[in-house]
Biotite code that builds the C-alpha atoms (Angstrom):
import biotite.structure as struc

atoms = struc.array([
    struc.Atom([85.073, 6.354, -45.800], chain_id="A", res_id=1, res_name="UNK", atom_name="CA", element="C"),
    struc.Atom([84.188, 8.676, -48.688], chain_id="A", res_id=2, res_name="UNK", atom_name="CA", element="C"),
    struc.Atom([81.765, 7.957, -51.492], chain_id="A", res_id=3, res_name="UNK", atom_name="CA", element="C"),
    struc.Atom([81.688, 10.293, -54.505], chain_id="A", res_id=4, res_name="UNK", atom_name="CA", element="C"),
    struc.Atom([78.547, 12.405, -54.666], chain_id="A", res_id=5, res_name="UNK", atom_name="CA", element="C"),
    struc.Atom([75.918, 10.838, -56.889], chain_id="A", res_id=6, res_name="UNK", atom_name="CA", element="C"),
    struc.Atom([72.782, 12.079, -58.606], chain_id="A", res_id=7, res_name="UNK", atom_name="CA", element="C"),
    struc.Atom([69.766, 12.472, -56.338], chain_id="A", res_id=8, res_name="UNK", atom_name="CA", element="C"),
    struc.Atom([66.929, 10.311, -57.655], chain_id="A", res_id=9, res_name="UNK", atom_name="CA", element="C"),
    struc.Atom([64.361, 10.916, -54.948], chain_id="A", res_id=10, res_name="UNK", atom_name="CA", element="C"),
    struc.Atom([64.006, 12.132, -51.366], chain_id="A", res_id=11, res_name="UNK", atom_name="CA", element="C"),
    struc.Atom([61.074, 11.261, -49.145], chain_id="A", res_id=12, res_name="UNK", atom_name="CA", element="C"),
    struc.Atom([59.955, 10.310, -45.660], chain_id="A", res_id=13, res_name="UNK", atom_name="CA", element="C"),
    struc.Atom([58.810, 6.699, -45.327], chain_id="A", res_id=14, res_name="UNK", atom_name="CA", element="C"),
    struc.Atom([57.310, 4.732, -42.474], chain_id="A", res_id=15, res_name="UNK", atom_name="CA", element="C"),
    struc.Atom([58.572, 1.393, -43.785], chain_id="A", res_id=16, res_name="UNK", atom_name="CA", element="C"),
    struc.Atom([62.047, 0.958, -45.270], chain_id="A", res_id=17, res_name="UNK", atom_name="CA", element="C"),
    struc.Atom([60.936, -2.216, -47.033], chain_id="A", res_id=18, res_name="UNK", atom_name="CA", element="C"),
    struc.Atom([59.399, 0.058, -49.678], chain_id="A", res_id=19, res_name="UNK", atom_name="CA", element="C"),
    struc.Atom([62.783, 1.660, -50.337], chain_id="A", res_id=20, res_name="UNK", atom_name="CA", element="C"),
    struc.Atom([64.753, -1.596, -50.318], chain_id="A", res_id=21, res_name="UNK", atom_name="CA", element="C"),
    struc.Atom([62.285, -3.230, -52.702], chain_id="A", res_id=22, res_name="UNK", atom_name="CA", element="C"),
    struc.Atom([62.341, -0.314, -55.122], chain_id="A", res_id=23, res_name="UNK", atom_name="CA", element="C"),
    struc.Atom([66.147, -0.209, -55.371], chain_id="A", res_id=24, res_name="UNK", atom_name="CA", element="C"),
    struc.Atom([66.211, -3.995, -55.799], chain_id="A", res_id=25, res_name="UNK", atom_name="CA", element="C"),
    struc.Atom([63.618, -3.862, -58.586], chain_id="A", res_id=26, res_name="UNK", atom_name="CA", element="C"),
    struc.Atom([65.553, -1.053, -60.272], chain_id="A", res_id=27, res_name="UNK", atom_name="CA", element="C"),
    struc.Atom([68.918, -2.816, -59.787], chain_id="A", res_id=28, res_name="UNK", atom_name="CA", element="C"),
    struc.Atom([70.154, 0.559, -58.551], chain_id="A", res_id=29, res_name="UNK", atom_name="CA", element="C"),
    struc.Atom([73.860, 1.229, -58.243], chain_id="A", res_id=30, res_name="UNK", atom_name="CA", element="C"),
    struc.Atom([74.535, 4.107, -55.888], chain_id="A", res_id=31, res_name="UNK", atom_name="CA", element="C"),
    struc.Atom([73.762, 4.704, -52.235], chain_id="A", res_id=32, res_name="UNK", atom_name="CA", element="C"),
    struc.Atom([71.063, 5.578, -49.713], chain_id="A", res_id=33, res_name="UNK", atom_name="CA", element="C"),
    struc.Atom([71.256, 8.225, -47.019], chain_id="A", res_id=34, res_name="UNK", atom_name="CA", element="C"),
    struc.Atom([69.013, 7.213, -44.118], chain_id="A", res_id=35, res_name="UNK", atom_name="CA", element="C"),
    struc.Atom([67.951, 9.389, -41.200], chain_id="A", res_id=36, res_name="UNK", atom_name="CA", element="C"),
    struc.Atom([65.851, 7.771, -38.433], chain_id="A", res_id=37, res_name="UNK", atom_name="CA", element="C"),
    struc.Atom([63.114, 9.458, -36.435], chain_id="A", res_id=38, res_name="UNK", atom_name="CA", element="C"),
    struc.Atom([65.452, 10.829, -33.746], chain_id="A", res_id=39, res_name="UNK", atom_name="CA", element="C"),
    struc.Atom([67.181, 12.882, -36.437], chain_id="A", res_id=40, res_name="UNK", atom_name="CA", element="C"),
    struc.Atom([63.867, 13.994, -37.902], chain_id="A", res_id=41, res_name="UNK", atom_name="CA", element="C"),
    struc.Atom([61.996, 14.799, -34.694], chain_id="A", res_id=42, res_name="UNK", atom_name="CA", element="C"),
    struc.Atom([64.646, 15.340, -32.020], chain_id="A", res_id=43, res_name="UNK", atom_name="CA", element="C"),
    struc.Atom([67.497, 16.926, -33.972], chain_id="A", res_id=44, res_name="UNK", atom_name="CA", element="C"),
    struc.Atom([69.598, 13.789, -33.576], chain_id="A", res_id=45, res_name="UNK", atom_name="CA", element="C"),
    struc.Atom([72.770, 13.255, -35.573], chain_id="A", res_id=46, res_name="UNK", atom_name="CA", element="C"),
    struc.Atom([72.336, 9.646, -36.722], chain_id="A", res_id=47, res_name="UNK", atom_name="CA", element="C"),
    struc.Atom([72.661, 9.583, -40.488], chain_id="A", res_id=48, res_name="UNK", atom_name="CA", element="C"),
    struc.Atom([73.796, 6.378, -42.152], chain_id="A", res_id=49, res_name="UNK", atom_name="CA", element="C"),
    struc.Atom([75.039, 5.817, -45.675], chain_id="A", res_id=50, res_name="UNK", atom_name="CA", element="C"),
    struc.Atom([74.308, 2.463, -47.284], chain_id="A", res_id=51, res_name="UNK", atom_name="CA", element="C"),
    struc.Atom([75.934, 1.709, -50.628], chain_id="A", res_id=52, res_name="UNK", atom_name="CA", element="C"),
    struc.Atom([73.968, -0.315, -53.167], chain_id="A", res_id=53, res_name="UNK", atom_name="CA", element="C"),
    struc.Atom([75.358, -2.352, -56.049], chain_id="A", res_id=54, res_name="UNK", atom_name="CA", element="C"),
    struc.Atom([72.834, -3.668, -58.584], chain_id="A", res_id=55, res_name="UNK", atom_name="CA", element="C"),
    struc.Atom([70.107, -3.314, -55.966], chain_id="A", res_id=56, res_name="UNK", atom_name="CA", element="C"),
    struc.Atom([72.027, -5.173, -53.230], chain_id="A", res_id=57, res_name="UNK", atom_name="CA", element="C"),
    struc.Atom([73.305, -3.435, -50.036], chain_id="A", res_id=58, res_name="UNK", atom_name="CA", element="C"),
    struc.Atom([77.077, -3.600, -49.643], chain_id="A", res_id=59, res_name="UNK", atom_name="CA", element="C"),
    struc.Atom([78.658, -1.094, -47.222], chain_id="A", res_id=60, res_name="UNK", atom_name="CA", element="C"),
    struc.Atom([77.169, 0.724, -44.237], chain_id="A", res_id=61, res_name="UNK", atom_name="CA", element="C"),
    struc.Atom([78.592, 3.529, -42.116], chain_id="A", res_id=62, res_name="UNK", atom_name="CA", element="C"),
    struc.Atom([77.491, 6.437, -39.941], chain_id="A", res_id=63, res_name="UNK", atom_name="CA", element="C"),
    struc.Atom([79.646, 9.554, -40.499], chain_id="A", res_id=64, res_name="UNK", atom_name="CA", element="C"),
    struc.Atom([78.445, 11.163, -37.256], chain_id="A", res_id=65, res_name="UNK", atom_name="CA", element="C"),
    struc.Atom([79.337, 8.317, -34.882], chain_id="A", res_id=66, res_name="UNK", atom_name="CA", element="C"),
    struc.Atom([82.007, 6.617, -36.997], chain_id="A", res_id=67, res_name="UNK", atom_name="CA", element="C"),
    struc.Atom([80.074, 3.368, -36.607], chain_id="A", res_id=68, res_name="UNK", atom_name="CA", element="C"),
    struc.Atom([80.561, 1.001, -39.503], chain_id="A", res_id=69, res_name="UNK", atom_name="CA", element="C"),
    struc.Atom([79.136, -2.228, -40.846], chain_id="A", res_id=70, res_name="UNK", atom_name="CA", element="C"),
    struc.Atom([76.600, -3.912, -38.605], chain_id="A", res_id=71, res_name="UNK", atom_name="CA", element="C"),
    struc.Atom([77.180, -1.325, -35.858], chain_id="A", res_id=72, res_name="UNK", atom_name="CA", element="C"),
    struc.Atom([75.929, 1.405, -38.181], chain_id="A", res_id=73, res_name="UNK", atom_name="CA", element="C"),
    struc.Atom([72.751, -0.592, -38.810], chain_id="A", res_id=74, res_name="UNK", atom_name="CA", element="C"),
    struc.Atom([72.233, -1.076, -35.074], chain_id="A", res_id=75, res_name="UNK", atom_name="CA", element="C"),
    struc.Atom([72.494, 2.670, -34.488], chain_id="A", res_id=76, res_name="UNK", atom_name="CA", element="C"),
    struc.Atom([70.036, 3.268, -37.295], chain_id="A", res_id=77, res_name="UNK", atom_name="CA", element="C"),
    struc.Atom([67.353, 0.791, -36.226], chain_id="A", res_id=78, res_name="UNK", atom_name="CA", element="C"),
    struc.Atom([64.150, 2.472, -35.076], chain_id="A", res_id=79, res_name="UNK", atom_name="CA", element="C"),
    struc.Atom([60.379, 2.065, -35.550], chain_id="A", res_id=80, res_name="UNK", atom_name="CA", element="C"),
    struc.Atom([60.410, 4.847, -38.158], chain_id="A", res_id=81, res_name="UNK", atom_name="CA", element="C"),
    struc.Atom([59.707, 7.120, -39.874], chain_id="A", res_id=82, res_name="UNK", atom_name="CA", element="C"),
    struc.Atom([62.906, 7.583, -41.896], chain_id="A", res_id=83, res_name="UNK", atom_name="CA", element="C"),
    struc.Atom([64.002, 10.273, -44.290], chain_id="A", res_id=84, res_name="UNK", atom_name="CA", element="C"),
    struc.Atom([65.485, 8.507, -47.308], chain_id="A", res_id=85, res_name="UNK", atom_name="CA", element="C"),
    struc.Atom([67.598, 10.001, -50.062], chain_id="A", res_id=86, res_name="UNK", atom_name="CA", element="C"),
    struc.Atom([68.341, 7.728, -53.017], chain_id="A", res_id=87, res_name="UNK", atom_name="CA", element="C"),
    struc.Atom([71.384, 8.500, -55.172], chain_id="A", res_id=88, res_name="UNK", atom_name="CA", element="C"),
    struc.Atom([72.612, 6.950, -58.394], chain_id="A", res_id=89, res_name="UNK", atom_name="CA", element="C"),
    struc.Atom([76.352, 6.671, -58.890], chain_id="A", res_id=90, res_name="UNK", atom_name="CA", element="C"),
    struc.Atom([78.578, 5.492, -61.698], chain_id="A", res_id=91, res_name="UNK", atom_name="CA", element="C"),
    struc.Atom([79.518, 1.846, -61.172], chain_id="A", res_id=92, res_name="UNK", atom_name="CA", element="C"),
    struc.Atom([83.237, 2.536, -61.615], chain_id="A", res_id=93, res_name="UNK", atom_name="CA", element="C"),
    struc.Atom([83.191, 5.304, -59.005], chain_id="A", res_id=94, res_name="UNK", atom_name="CA", element="C"),
    struc.Atom([81.354, 3.080, -56.534], chain_id="A", res_id=95, res_name="UNK", atom_name="CA", element="C"),
    struc.Atom([83.751, 0.206, -57.216], chain_id="A", res_id=96, res_name="UNK", atom_name="CA", element="C"),
    struc.Atom([86.631, 2.402, -56.033], chain_id="A", res_id=97, res_name="UNK", atom_name="CA", element="C"),
    struc.Atom([84.896, 2.849, -52.689], chain_id="A", res_id=98, res_name="UNK", atom_name="CA", element="C"),
    struc.Atom([84.096, -0.858, -52.417], chain_id="A", res_id=99, res_name="UNK", atom_name="CA", element="C"),
    struc.Atom([87.695, -1.837, -53.209], chain_id="A", res_id=100, res_name="UNK", atom_name="CA", element="C"),
    struc.Atom([89.273, 0.561, -50.705], chain_id="A", res_id=101, res_name="UNK", atom_name="CA", element="C"),
    struc.Atom([91.288, -1.106, -47.874], chain_id="A", res_id=102, res_name="UNK", atom_name="CA", element="C"),
    struc.Atom([88.939, 0.195, -45.177], chain_id="A", res_id=103, res_name="UNK", atom_name="CA", element="C"),
    struc.Atom([85.859, -1.168, -46.985], chain_id="A", res_id=104, res_name="UNK", atom_name="CA", element="C"),
    struc.Atom([86.197, -4.604, -45.372], chain_id="A", res_id=105, res_name="UNK", atom_name="CA", element="C"),
    struc.Atom([85.125, -3.202, -41.994], chain_id="A", res_id=106, res_name="UNK", atom_name="CA", element="C"),
    struc.Atom([82.068, -1.537, -43.522], chain_id="A", res_id=107, res_name="UNK", atom_name="CA", element="C"),
    struc.Atom([80.793, -4.536, -45.471], chain_id="A", res_id=108, res_name="UNK", atom_name="CA", element="C"),
    struc.Atom([77.491, -6.086, -44.420], chain_id="A", res_id=109, res_name="UNK", atom_name="CA", element="C"),
    struc.Atom([75.760, -9.315, -45.533], chain_id="A", res_id=110, res_name="UNK", atom_name="CA", element="C"),
    struc.Atom([73.469, -8.543, -48.483], chain_id="A", res_id=111, res_name="UNK", atom_name="CA", element="C"),
    struc.Atom([70.168, -9.191, -46.716], chain_id="A", res_id=112, res_name="UNK", atom_name="CA", element="C"),
    struc.Atom([71.102, -7.881, -43.268], chain_id="A", res_id=113, res_name="UNK", atom_name="CA", element="C"),
    struc.Atom([69.930, -4.262, -43.792], chain_id="A", res_id=114, res_name="UNK", atom_name="CA", element="C"),
    struc.Atom([66.544, -5.530, -44.950], chain_id="A", res_id=115, res_name="UNK", atom_name="CA", element="C"),
    struc.Atom([66.253, -7.899, -41.992], chain_id="A", res_id=116, res_name="UNK", atom_name="CA", element="C"),
    struc.Atom([67.519, -5.403, -39.414], chain_id="A", res_id=117, res_name="UNK", atom_name="CA", element="C"),
    struc.Atom([65.766, -2.245, -40.621], chain_id="A", res_id=118, res_name="UNK", atom_name="CA", element="C"),
    struc.Atom([62.653, -3.530, -42.410], chain_id="A", res_id=119, res_name="UNK", atom_name="CA", element="C"),
    struc.Atom([62.017, -6.952, -40.859], chain_id="A", res_id=120, res_name="UNK", atom_name="CA", element="C"),
    struc.Atom([60.842, -8.335, -44.196], chain_id="A", res_id=121, res_name="UNK", atom_name="CA", element="C"),
    struc.Atom([62.017, -11.948, -44.595], chain_id="A", res_id=122, res_name="UNK", atom_name="CA", element="C"),
    struc.Atom([60.509, -12.352, -48.058], chain_id="A", res_id=123, res_name="UNK", atom_name="CA", element="C"),
    struc.Atom([62.386, -9.310, -49.330], chain_id="A", res_id=124, res_name="UNK", atom_name="CA", element="C"),
    struc.Atom([65.522, -10.417, -47.497], chain_id="A", res_id=125, res_name="UNK", atom_name="CA", element="C"),
    struc.Atom([65.393, -13.735, -49.371], chain_id="A", res_id=126, res_name="UNK", atom_name="CA", element="C"),
    struc.Atom([65.018, -11.916, -52.700], chain_id="A", res_id=127, res_name="UNK", atom_name="CA", element="C"),
    struc.Atom([67.968, -9.686, -51.857], chain_id="A", res_id=128, res_name="UNK", atom_name="CA", element="C"),
    struc.Atom([70.112, -12.653, -50.893], chain_id="A", res_id=129, res_name="UNK", atom_name="CA", element="C"),
    struc.Atom([69.274, -14.398, -54.165], chain_id="A", res_id=130, res_name="UNK", atom_name="CA", element="C"),
    struc.Atom([70.193, -11.264, -56.143], chain_id="A", res_id=131, res_name="UNK", atom_name="CA", element="C"),
    struc.Atom([73.636, -11.017, -54.526], chain_id="A", res_id=132, res_name="UNK", atom_name="CA", element="C"),
    struc.Atom([76.510, -12.045, -56.814], chain_id="A", res_id=133, res_name="UNK", atom_name="CA", element="C"),
    struc.Atom([78.124, -15.424, -56.242], chain_id="A", res_id=134, res_name="UNK", atom_name="CA", element="C"),
    struc.Atom([81.484, -13.852, -55.432], chain_id="A", res_id=135, res_name="UNK", atom_name="CA", element="C"),
    struc.Atom([80.125, -12.063, -52.384], chain_id="A", res_id=136, res_name="UNK", atom_name="CA", element="C"),
    struc.Atom([81.864, -13.898, -49.543], chain_id="A", res_id=137, res_name="UNK", atom_name="CA", element="C"),
    struc.Atom([79.194, -12.569, -47.177], chain_id="A", res_id=138, res_name="UNK", atom_name="CA", element="C"),
    struc.Atom([76.318, -13.833, -49.308], chain_id="A", res_id=139, res_name="UNK", atom_name="CA", element="C"),
    struc.Atom([76.107, -17.142, -47.448], chain_id="A", res_id=140, res_name="UNK", atom_name="CA", element="C"),
    struc.Atom([72.720, -18.357, -46.312], chain_id="A", res_id=141, res_name="UNK", atom_name="CA", element="C"),
    struc.Atom([71.517, -16.541, -43.243], chain_id="A", res_id=142, res_name="UNK", atom_name="CA", element="C"),
    struc.Atom([70.202, -19.729, -41.635], chain_id="A", res_id=143, res_name="UNK", atom_name="CA", element="C"),
    struc.Atom([72.457, -20.189, -38.551], chain_id="A", res_id=144, res_name="UNK", atom_name="CA", element="C"),
    struc.Atom([71.772, -23.939, -38.430], chain_id="A", res_id=145, res_name="UNK", atom_name="CA", element="C"),
    struc.Atom([72.908, -24.368, -42.039], chain_id="A", res_id=146, res_name="UNK", atom_name="CA", element="C"),
    struc.Atom([76.009, -22.284, -41.375], chain_id="A", res_id=147, res_name="UNK", atom_name="CA", element="C"),
    struc.Atom([76.814, -24.350, -38.290], chain_id="A", res_id=148, res_name="UNK", atom_name="CA", element="C"),
    struc.Atom([76.390, -27.677, -40.077], chain_id="A", res_id=149, res_name="UNK", atom_name="CA", element="C"),
    struc.Atom([78.712, -26.457, -42.811], chain_id="A", res_id=150, res_name="UNK", atom_name="CA", element="C"),
    struc.Atom([81.468, -25.900, -40.251], chain_id="A", res_id=151, res_name="UNK", atom_name="CA", element="C"),
    struc.Atom([82.960, -29.390, -40.074], chain_id="A", res_id=152, res_name="UNK", atom_name="CA", element="C"),
    struc.Atom([85.866, -28.327, -37.864], chain_id="A", res_id=153, res_name="UNK", atom_name="CA", element="C"),
    struc.Atom([83.542, -26.980, -35.172], chain_id="A", res_id=154, res_name="UNK", atom_name="CA", element="C"),
    struc.Atom([81.369, -30.100, -35.270], chain_id="A", res_id=155, res_name="UNK", atom_name="CA", element="C"),
    struc.Atom([84.406, -32.379, -34.926], chain_id="A", res_id=156, res_name="UNK", atom_name="CA", element="C"),
    struc.Atom([85.639, -30.354, -31.959], chain_id="A", res_id=157, res_name="UNK", atom_name="CA", element="C"),
    struc.Atom([82.254, -30.559, -30.232], chain_id="A", res_id=158, res_name="UNK", atom_name="CA", element="C"),
    struc.Atom([82.102, -34.315, -30.802], chain_id="A", res_id=159, res_name="UNK", atom_name="CA", element="C"),
    struc.Atom([85.562, -34.812, -29.309], chain_id="A", res_id=160, res_name="UNK", atom_name="CA", element="C"),
    struc.Atom([84.657, -32.677, -26.292], chain_id="A", res_id=161, res_name="UNK", atom_name="CA", element="C"),
    struc.Atom([81.507, -34.766, -25.798], chain_id="A", res_id=162, res_name="UNK", atom_name="CA", element="C"),
    struc.Atom([83.532, -37.995, -25.980], chain_id="A", res_id=163, res_name="UNK", atom_name="CA", element="C"),
    struc.Atom([86.058, -36.689, -23.457], chain_id="A", res_id=164, res_name="UNK", atom_name="CA", element="C"),
    struc.Atom([83.288, -35.652, -21.077], chain_id="A", res_id=165, res_name="UNK", atom_name="CA", element="C"),
    struc.Atom([81.608, -39.057, -21.426], chain_id="A", res_id=166, res_name="UNK", atom_name="CA", element="C"),
    struc.Atom([84.894, -40.832, -20.644], chain_id="A", res_id=167, res_name="UNK", atom_name="CA", element="C"),
    struc.Atom([85.435, -38.642, -17.578], chain_id="A", res_id=168, res_name="UNK", atom_name="CA", element="C"),
    struc.Atom([81.953, -39.280, -16.224], chain_id="A", res_id=169, res_name="UNK", atom_name="CA", element="C"),
    struc.Atom([82.196, -42.994, -16.943], chain_id="A", res_id=170, res_name="UNK", atom_name="CA", element="C"),
    struc.Atom([85.438, -43.148, -14.948], chain_id="A", res_id=171, res_name="UNK", atom_name="CA", element="C"),
    struc.Atom([83.851, -41.264, -12.050], chain_id="A", res_id=172, res_name="UNK", atom_name="CA", element="C"),
    struc.Atom([80.884, -43.659, -11.964], chain_id="A", res_id=173, res_name="UNK", atom_name="CA", element="C"),
    struc.Atom([82.922, -46.832, -12.521], chain_id="A", res_id=174, res_name="UNK", atom_name="CA", element="C"),
    struc.Atom([81.418, -47.514, -15.927], chain_id="A", res_id=175, res_name="UNK", atom_name="CA", element="C"),
    struc.Atom([84.605, -47.587, -17.995], chain_id="A", res_id=176, res_name="UNK", atom_name="CA", element="C"),
    struc.Atom([83.860, -51.098, -19.286], chain_id="A", res_id=177, res_name="UNK", atom_name="CA", element="C"),
    struc.Atom([80.514, -49.926, -20.697], chain_id="A", res_id=178, res_name="UNK", atom_name="CA", element="C"),
    struc.Atom([81.999, -47.058, -22.692], chain_id="A", res_id=179, res_name="UNK", atom_name="CA", element="C"),
    struc.Atom([82.793, -47.904, -26.296], chain_id="A", res_id=180, res_name="UNK", atom_name="CA", element="C"),
    struc.Atom([84.445, -45.420, -28.646], chain_id="A", res_id=181, res_name="UNK", atom_name="CA", element="C"),
    struc.Atom([83.717, -45.684, -32.342], chain_id="A", res_id=182, res_name="UNK", atom_name="CA", element="C"),
    struc.Atom([84.000, -43.266, -35.225], chain_id="A", res_id=183, res_name="UNK", atom_name="CA", element="C"),
    struc.Atom([80.569, -41.934, -36.023], chain_id="A", res_id=184, res_name="UNK", atom_name="CA", element="C"),
    struc.Atom([78.887, -44.273, -33.512], chain_id="A", res_id=185, res_name="UNK", atom_name="CA", element="C"),
    struc.Atom([79.033, -42.097, -30.424], chain_id="A", res_id=186, res_name="UNK", atom_name="CA", element="C"),
    struc.Atom([79.337, -43.629, -26.972], chain_id="A", res_id=187, res_name="UNK", atom_name="CA", element="C"),
    struc.Atom([77.339, -46.778, -26.299], chain_id="A", res_id=188, res_name="UNK", atom_name="CA", element="C"),
    struc.Atom([76.530, -47.362, -22.668], chain_id="A", res_id=189, res_name="UNK", atom_name="CA", element="C"),
    struc.Atom([77.562, -43.860, -21.595], chain_id="A", res_id=190, res_name="UNK", atom_name="CA", element="C"),
    struc.Atom([75.782, -42.256, -18.636], chain_id="A", res_id=191, res_name="UNK", atom_name="CA", element="C"),
    struc.Atom([72.256, -41.385, -19.610], chain_id="A", res_id=192, res_name="UNK", atom_name="CA", element="C"),
    struc.Atom([72.109, -44.041, -22.380], chain_id="A", res_id=193, res_name="UNK", atom_name="CA", element="C"),
    struc.Atom([68.876, -46.099, -22.217], chain_id="A", res_id=194, res_name="UNK", atom_name="CA", element="C"),
    struc.Atom([69.465, -49.626, -20.928], chain_id="A", res_id=195, res_name="UNK", atom_name="CA", element="C"),
    struc.Atom([67.701, -51.076, -23.978], chain_id="A", res_id=196, res_name="UNK", atom_name="CA", element="C"),
    struc.Atom([70.138, -49.390, -26.401], chain_id="A", res_id=197, res_name="UNK", atom_name="CA", element="C"),
    struc.Atom([71.479, -51.543, -29.263], chain_id="A", res_id=198, res_name="UNK", atom_name="CA", element="C"),
    struc.Atom([73.884, -54.125, -27.870], chain_id="A", res_id=199, res_name="UNK", atom_name="CA", element="C"),
    struc.Atom([72.452, -54.120, -24.358], chain_id="A", res_id=200, res_name="UNK", atom_name="CA", element="C"),
    struc.Atom([70.891, -57.346, -23.032], chain_id="A", res_id=201, res_name="UNK", atom_name="CA", element="C"),
    struc.Atom([69.023, -56.541, -19.831], chain_id="A", res_id=202, res_name="UNK", atom_name="CA", element="C"),
    struc.Atom([67.797, -59.539, -17.854], chain_id="A", res_id=203, res_name="UNK", atom_name="CA", element="C"),
    struc.Atom([64.068, -60.064, -17.782], chain_id="A", res_id=204, res_name="UNK", atom_name="CA", element="C"),
    struc.Atom([62.411, -59.909, -14.366], chain_id="A", res_id=205, res_name="UNK", atom_name="CA", element="C"),
    struc.Atom([58.808, -61.099, -14.748], chain_id="A", res_id=206, res_name="UNK", atom_name="CA", element="C"),
    struc.Atom([58.121, -60.535, -11.075], chain_id="A", res_id=207, res_name="UNK", atom_name="CA", element="C"),
    struc.Atom([59.796, -57.889, -8.988], chain_id="A", res_id=208, res_name="UNK", atom_name="CA", element="C"),
    struc.Atom([59.290, -56.701, -5.439], chain_id="A", res_id=209, res_name="UNK", atom_name="CA", element="C"),
    struc.Atom([55.649, -56.064, -4.810], chain_id="A", res_id=210, res_name="UNK", atom_name="CA", element="C"),
    struc.Atom([54.467, -58.071, -7.825], chain_id="A", res_id=211, res_name="UNK", atom_name="CA", element="C"),
    struc.Atom([51.665, -60.511, -7.294], chain_id="A", res_id=212, res_name="UNK", atom_name="CA", element="C"),
    struc.Atom([52.657, -64.162, -6.803], chain_id="A", res_id=213, res_name="UNK", atom_name="CA", element="C"),
    struc.Atom([51.183, -66.500, -9.450], chain_id="A", res_id=214, res_name="UNK", atom_name="CA", element="C"),
    struc.Atom([48.232, -68.458, -8.056], chain_id="A", res_id=215, res_name="UNK", atom_name="CA", element="C"),
    struc.Atom([49.908, -71.825, -8.552], chain_id="A", res_id=216, res_name="UNK", atom_name="CA", element="C"),
    struc.Atom([52.777, -70.816, -6.253], chain_id="A", res_id=217, res_name="UNK", atom_name="CA", element="C"),
    struc.Atom([50.603, -69.537, -3.401], chain_id="A", res_id=218, res_name="UNK", atom_name="CA", element="C"),
    struc.Atom([50.580, -71.442, -0.092], chain_id="A", res_id=219, res_name="UNK", atom_name="CA", element="C"),
    struc.Atom([47.325, -72.703, 1.168], chain_id="A", res_id=220, res_name="UNK", atom_name="CA", element="C"),
    struc.Atom([44.446, -74.783, 0.027], chain_id="A", res_id=221, res_name="UNK", atom_name="CA", element="C"),
    struc.Atom([42.663, -73.971, -3.173], chain_id="A", res_id=222, res_name="UNK", atom_name="CA", element="C"),
])
């Protein structure tokens, strides 16, 4: 992946990448960052990731040294810091060519992921996610529960698997007649269902084994 050379805006060593991510977001920068973690700074390592930025929002990530791309490039880059950061501005049209290239799909990262993975700043991650354009397919909410609930096909499959398992267990335990299938109602009377579930009519047993006998029923003289 090649990105045209931009204009260097600033170069510095930072201990917290949240400062860099917030500044490019506030500036609505279009260009790219070159990030070198501490192993490159202190131990002559080769990790050196490029992160493209469009209107302040991260878009593509890749590591020219290891050929890692997308989320893998961010994983290679993650470290406690410090980082050397170079910030470049680039013409929007030139950057668009890189973003539209066929190989760009493998390099694309969710807008807030670099902030979450490299800076650990949830407030800034939320701001970045909100700033992402609506047409970013990867701009979906990062909440895994929300994403799961939005996947109706997966939920339906899990429900059907649960019903099948309940039927199988009911057959094994001889409880077929207590298993009722109903759309959206689940399984009533399935193994593990409380005996006082709706529809159940357990018999009352005022006195069980070991209970005291009422005085009026005791043998003997009073």
